[in-house]
Structure formats: C-alpha cells, structure tokens
C-alpha positions as CSV (number, residue, x, y, z in Angstrom):
1,X,-11.7,26.2,-51.6
2,X,-12.7,28.9,-49.2
3,X,-10.9,32.0,-50.3
4,X,-11.5,34.3,-47.4
5,X,-8.1,36.0,-46.9
6,X,-8.5,36.3,-43.1
7,X,-9.0,32.7,-42.5
8,X,-5.3,31.8,-43.1
9,X,-3.9,34.1,-40.5
10,X,-4.1,31.6,-37.5
11,X,-3.2,28.5,-39.5
12,X,0.2,26.8,-38.7
13,X,3.2,26.2,-40.9
14,X,3.5,22.5,-41.2
15,X,6.8,20.7,-42.0
16,X,7.0,17.1,-43.0
17,X,10.1,15.3,-41.8
18,X,11.6,11.9,-42.4
19,X,15.0,10.3,-42.1
20,X,16.6,12.1,-45.0
21,X,20.1,13.7,-44.7
22,X,18.5,17.2,-45.2
23,X,16.0,17.0,-42.3
24,X,17.7,19.6,-40.2
25,X,17.9,22.1,-43.0
26,X,14.2,21.5,-43.9
27,X,13.2,22.1,-40.3
28,X,15.3,25.2,-40.1
29,X,13.7,26.6,-43.3
30,X,10.2,25.9,-41.9
31,X,11.0,27.5,-38.6
32,X,12.2,30.6,-40.3
33,X,9.0,30.8,-42.3
34,X,6.9,30.3,-39.2
35,X,8.8,33.1,-37.4
36,X,8.3,35.5,-40.3
37,X,4.6,34.8,-40.5
38,X,4.1,34.8,-36.8
39,X,2.5,31.4,-37.1
40,X,2.9,28.3,-35.0
41,X,5.0,25.5,-36.4
42,X,3.8,21.9,-36.5
43,X,6.6,19.3,-37.1
44,X,4.9,16.2,-38.7
45,X,6.2,12.7,-39.4
46,X,4.1,10.1,-41.1
47,X,5.1,6.6,-39.9
48,X,4.4,4.0,-42.5
49,X,4.4,1.0,-40.2
50,X,0.7,0.3,-40.5
51,X,0.3,1.5,-44.1
52,X,-0.4,-1.3,-46.6
53,X,-1.5,0.7,-49.6
54,X,-0.1,0.7,-53.1
55,X,2.5,3.5,-52.4
56,X,4.1,1.5,-49.6
57,X,7.9,1.7,-49.8
58,X,10.1,-1.3,-50.3
59,X,12.9,-0.3,-47.9
60,X,13.3,-1.1,-44.2
61,X,10.7,0.7,-42.0
62,X,12.0,2.4,-38.9
63,X,10.5,1.5,-35.5
64,X,7.8,3.8,-34.2
65,X,10.2,4.8,-31.4
66,X,12.6,6.1,-34.0
67,X,9.9,8.2,-35.4
68,X,9.1,9.7,-32.0
69,X,12.9,10.3,-31.5
70,X,13.1,12.2,-34.8
71,X,10.3,14.5,-33.8
72,X,11.7,15.1,-30.3
73,X,15.1,16.1,-31.8
74,X,13.5,18.3,-34.4
75,X,11.4,20.1,-31.8
76,X,14.4,20.6,-29.5
77,X,16.4,22.1,-32.4
78,X,13.6,24.6,-33.1
79,X,13.1,25.6,-29.5
80,X,16.9,26.1,-29.1
81,X,17.0,28.5,-32.1
82,X,13.6,30.1,-31.6
83,X,12.6,29.9,-28.0
84,X,9.5,32.1,-28.4
85,X,8.1,30.2,-31.4
86,X,5.1,28.1,-30.8
87,X,6.0,24.6,-31.9
88,X,4.5,21.1,-31.5
89,X,5.1,17.7,-32.9
90,X,2.6,15.4,-34.7
91,X,3.0,11.7,-35.4
92,X,0.6,10.3,-38.0
93,X,0.1,6.8,-39.4
94,X,-0.4,6.0,-43.1
95,X,0.9,7.1,-46.5
96,X,2.9,10.3,-46.3
97,X,1.5,11.9,-49.5
98,X,-2.1,11.5,-48.4
99,X,-1.6,12.5,-44.8
100,X,0.3,15.6,-45.7
101,X,-2.2,16.6,-48.3
102,X,-4.9,16.3,-45.7
103,X,-2.9,18.4,-43.3
104,X,-2.4,21.1,-45.9
105,X,-6.2,21.8,-45.8
106,X,-5.7,23.3,-42.4
107,X,-2.2,24.9,-42.9
108,X,-0.8,28.2,-44.0
109,X,2.3,26.7,-45.6
110,X,3.5,23.1,-46.1
111,X,7.3,22.6,-46.1
112,X,8.9,19.4,-47.5
113,X,12.1,18.2,-49.1
114,X,12.9,16.3,-52.3
115,X,14.4,12.8,-52.4
116,X,18.0,12.3,-51.2
117,X,19.3,10.3,-54.2
118,X,18.9,13.0,-56.9
119,X,22.1,11.8,-58.6
120,X,20.6,8.3,-59.1
121,X,16.9,8.9,-59.5
122,X,15.1,11.8,-61.2
123,X,12.6,14.1,-59.8
124,X,11.5,15.2,-56.4
125,X,10.2,11.9,-55.3
126,X,6.6,10.6,-55.4
127,X,5.4,12.3,-52.1
128,X,6.6,15.8,-53.1
129,X,5.4,15.4,-56.6
130,X,2.0,14.3,-55.4
131,X,1.8,17.3,-53.1
132,X,2.8,19.7,-55.9
133,X,-0.6,18.9,-57.4
134,X,-2.7,18.2,-54.3
135,X,-1.6,20.6,-51.6
136,X,-4.4,22.9,-50.5
137,X,-2.0,25.5,-49.2
138,X,1.3,26.9,-50.7
139,X,4.0,24.2,-50.9
140,X,7.6,25.1,-50.1
141,X,10.1,22.5,-51.4
142,X,13.7,22.5,-50.0
143,X,16.2,21.7,-52.8
144,X,19.5,21.3,-50.9
145,X,20.7,24.8,-51.7
146,X,21.4,27.5,-49.1
147,X,21.1,30.8,-51.0
148,X,21.5,33.9,-48.9
149,X,21.4,36.3,-51.8
150,X,19.9,36.6,-55.3
151,X,16.5,37.7,-56.4
152,X,13.1,36.2,-55.9
153,X,12.0,34.7,-59.3
154,X,8.3,34.3,-60.2
155,X,7.1,32.4,-63.2
156,X,3.8,33.9,-64.2
157,X,1.3,33.2,-67.0
158,X,0.1,36.9,-66.6
159,X,-3.5,35.6,-66.6
160,X,-6.0,37.2,-64.2
161,X,-6.1,34.1,-62.1
162,X,-2.3,34.3,-61.6
163,X,-2.6,37.3,-59.3
164,X,-2.3,35.3,-56.1
165,X,1.1,33.9,-57.3
166,X,2.4,37.4,-58.2
167,X,1.2,38.8,-54.9
168,X,3.0,36.0,-53.0
169,X,6.2,36.6,-54.9
170,X,6.1,40.4,-54.3
171,X,5.5,39.7,-50.6
172,X,8.5,37.4,-50.4
173,X,10.7,39.9,-52.3
174,X,9.7,42.6,-49.8
175,X,10.5,40.3,-46.8
176,X,14.0,39.6,-48.2
177,X,14.6,43.2,-49.3
178,X,15.6,42.0,-52.8
179,X,14.5,42.5,-56.4
180,X,11.9,40.4,-58.1
181,X,12.4,38.8,-61.5
182,X,9.1,38.2,-63.3
183,X,9.5,35.5,-66.0
184,X,6.7,35.2,-68.5
185,X,6.6,32.3,-70.9
186,X,5.6,33.6,-74.3
187,X,3.7,31.1,-76.4
188,X,3.2,32.0,-80.0
189,X,-0.4,32.0,-81.3
190,X,-1.4,28.4,-82.2
191,X,1.6,26.8,-80.6
192,X,-0.5,25.6,-77.6
193,X,-2.7,23.7,-79.9
194,X,0.2,22.2,-81.8
195,X,-0.2,24.3,-84.9
196,X,3.1,25.3,-86.5
197,X,3.3,29.1,-86.3
198,X,3.4,31.0,-89.5
199,X,5.8,33.9,-89.1
200,X,4.7,36.9,-91.2
201,X,7.0,39.9,-91.7
202,X,7.1,42.0,-88.5
203,X,4.8,39.6,-86.7
204,X,7.4,38.4,-84.2
205,X,8.0,41.9,-82.8
206,X,4.3,42.7,-82.7
207,X,3.5,39.5,-80.8
208,X,6.4,40.1,-78.4
209,X,5.1,43.6,-77.7
210,X,1.6,42.3,-76.9
211,X,3.1,39.7,-74.5
212,X,5.1,42.5,-72.8
213,X,2.0,44.7,-72.4
214,X,0.1,41.7,-70.9
215,X,2.9,41.2,-68.4
216,X,3.1,44.9,-67.5
217,X,-0.7,44.9,-66.9
218,X,-0.4,41.9,-64.6
219,X,2.4,43.5,-62.6
220,X,0.9,46.9,-62.3
221,X,-1.3,46.3,-59.2
222,X,1.5,44.6,-57.2
223,X,4.0,47.3,-58.1
224,X,1.7,49.8,-56.6
225,X,1.1,47.7,-53.4
226,X,4.8,46.9,-53.0
227,X,6.7,50.1,-54.3
228,X,9.8,49.0,-52.4
229,X,10.4,46.0,-54.6
230,X,12.5,46.5,-57.7
231,X,11.1,44.5,-60.7
232,X,12.8,43.0,-63.7
233,X,10.8,41.5,-66.5
234,X,11.9,38.6,-68.6
235,X,10.0,37.3,-71.6
236,X,10.9,33.7,-72.5
237,X,10.0,31.5,-75.5
238,X,8.4,28.2,-74.5
239,X,11.5,26.4,-75.9
240,X,13.8,28.3,-73.6
241,X,11.7,28.0,-70.5
242,X,13.4,24.8,-69.0
243,X,16.9,26.3,-69.2
244,X,15.6,29.6,-67.8
245,X,14.0,27.9,-64.8
246,X,17.0,25.8,-64.1
247,X,19.2,28.9,-64.1
248,X,16.7,30.7,-61.8
249,X,16.8,27.8,-59.3
250,X,20.6,27.9,-59.2
251,X,21.0,31.7,-59.0
252,X,17.9,32.9,-57.1
253,X,17.0,32.7,-53.5
254,X,13.4,31.6,-54.1
255,X,11.4,30.5,-57.1
256,X,7.6,31.2,-56.9
257,X,5.2,29.6,-59.3
258,X,1.5,28.7,-59.6
259,X,0.5,25.1,-60.1
260,X,-1.4,26.2,-63.2
261,X,-4.6,24.9,-64.8
262,X,-2.9,21.9,-66.5
263,X,-0.2,21.3,-63.9
264,X,2.4,21.1,-66.7
265,X,4.7,23.7,-65.1
266,X,4.8,21.8,-61.8
267,X,5.9,18.8,-63.8
268,X,8.6,20.8,-65.4
269,X,9.9,21.6,-61.9
270,X,9.9,18.2,-60.3
271,X,10.8,16.0,-63.3
272,X,14.5,15.9,-64.3
273,X,14.3,17.0,-67.9
274,X,18.1,17.0,-68.2
275,X,20.5,14.5,-66.5
276,X,22.9,17.3,-65.3
277,X,20.1,19.3,-63.8
278,X,19.4,16.8,-61.0
279,X,23.0,16.9,-59.8
280,X,22.8,20.6,-58.8
281,X,21.4,22.0,-55.6
282,X,19.0,24.9,-56.1
283,X,16.9,27.4,-54.2
284,X,13.6,26.5,-52.5
285,X,10.6,26.3,-54.8
286,X,7.2,27.7,-53.6
287,X,4.1,26.5,-55.4
288,X,0.9,28.5,-54.9
289,X,-2.3,26.5,-55.5
290,X,-5.2,28.0,-57.5
291,X,-7.6,30.0,-55.4
292,X,-5.2,30.8,-52.6
293,X,-6.0,34.3,-51.3
294,X,-3.9,34.9,-48.2
295,X,-3.9,38.5,-47.1
296,X,-0.7,40.3,-48.3
297,X,0.0,43.3,-46.2
298,X,3.1,45.3,-47.3
299,X,3.3,46.9,-43.8
300,X,3.8,43.4,-42.2
301,X,5.7,41.8,-45.0
302,X,9.1,42.8,-43.7
303,X,8.5,41.9,-40.1
304,X,10.2,39.0,-38.5
305,X,9.0,39.1,-34.9
306,X,8.6,35.7,-33.3
307,X,5.3,34.5,-31.9
308,X,4.7,34.5,-28.2
309,X,5.2,31.2,-26.3
310,X,2.0,29.4,-25.4
C-alpha cells in the first residue's frame, strides 16, 4: 500500500447503501464525515441483478430502477442538509463486498452498516465482515446507535505499527472535543502461545507495570501532538476484553481499532460472542487498516467547514 500521507487528502468518502431500514442514518453519518474532512461524498449502491457468483443472495432482487431511485433519494437528502457538500451517486453491478473493497482503494473513508436482523442472525453480515479484513481505507461501520456524548475509545496493541490507529483516535477525539479512553489488552507471557502462565510471587504486579509503561510510551507522541485531548488508560486482561469492548460500544461515541496482524480483533467485533450482545445498538466502529498513514493535523482536526460546490 502506498503510505504517502498527502495522497489521501483529495480522496472521497464513500458510503455503501442498500435497502436496509438504517439507510438514511448511514448516509447522514457519511455526510457528516465528509463535511468534517472537507472531502467529496460518493453514495454507492451495488446492484446484484447480474451477479452470479457464490455470494449471491437468496432473496428477491430489486429492479435496477429501484436502485437508481434509492441513490436519487439519498443524494437529495444530503444536498438538502449539506447544500455545499460535493456529492455524487454511483451505481455498480456485481457482488457488494468485492465492489466496495475495490472502491476503498481510491477512498479516504468507507462507510457501511451492519445487517438489519441482528436479533435473529449474529454478526455484521458477510459484506461488512469481508470489508473489515479487505478494505484498503479506514472502514466506519454504523451500528444503529445514535450517541451524541461519551468518549472516543481506542483499542491498541501498543506496538509500533499501531501508531496509525492511535493517531486516528486522537484526531477523532479532538474533532468531538471529548476525552479518549485507550484500552490495551494485556496478554500474560506465554498465553499467546497457549502456554498456561506460571504466576510467581509478585510477578503479576511487575508484568502489569511493564504493560502500563508500554502503553504510556505508545501514547506519548500523540499526547504531545494533541494536547487538548484528555486521555484515560485502561489495561484489560485478555479474558475481560470482550465484555470491555461491548461496554465501550454501548457507552462511547466511537470505537477505533486496528485490524491487527491476525485479524482476530476484527472478528471479535463483528461476531456475536454473546446472544444478548447482538440485541443492543452501539456506537459506530472505525477500523484502521495496516499501513494507513493519513496526515493528522491537529490545527484542522476540529474544523467542520463544508466543501465548496463544484
């Protein structure tokens, strides 16, 4: 992936729309993101009428005219609320997951929703789950909540390669003028390889102190660049991470995370690990892909001026 920070500035925010009940809220979220970034908005619908691949749905396929009507209504809604925002519509043919993944290679942000029937079927749905691993740009997933307060929560490994995720989270917290809660999952030595840890006297406190120093070191650069953002640290054992993340998605206004080297954390987010969890709305989730290096300018982070009409 090309990691030149300046190359992302002129890319659009792309939102994928379908016939779900939340389509208006998803479009509104994408429009707000485009306004904040001073980026154009591309409203995209992938019509599956000619798609014959293995991921073809079993339900009734709307007519192509319905797809065009959906796009026209979405564009009209955005232009009514943000008359100076550059917006256009895009109708594609094929499988939604593949087409949106390809569009992400030329986008600054990709916005999608999860499946409607979360009380019946688990997870975010196959399209969103696929994009969680294959989107080339940051992926923002609408999760039916409408939080107007609460902190930005970032889950960080505190590794050097996690800097892009932390930077993105600090930038969002600055935009929202809110605090940042940095959650670091503490894995005991040997646990990642499946070795039962041997707890020596005093070892637990010493290991926790090392993890805390590692998190502090990872946060130091971004605290300097974003001095206006209050930061809270939270060290969590790997066994408590699912409950912690569920709580963050219910109480925060945005959850930021990296996809990670193995992709296991993304799976934790989009799979329903507890039946009650999929019945609750939550804040949007923003997944930052490895290698993303968008320029983060604190001086511009809090601006919300709309782009000029073209």
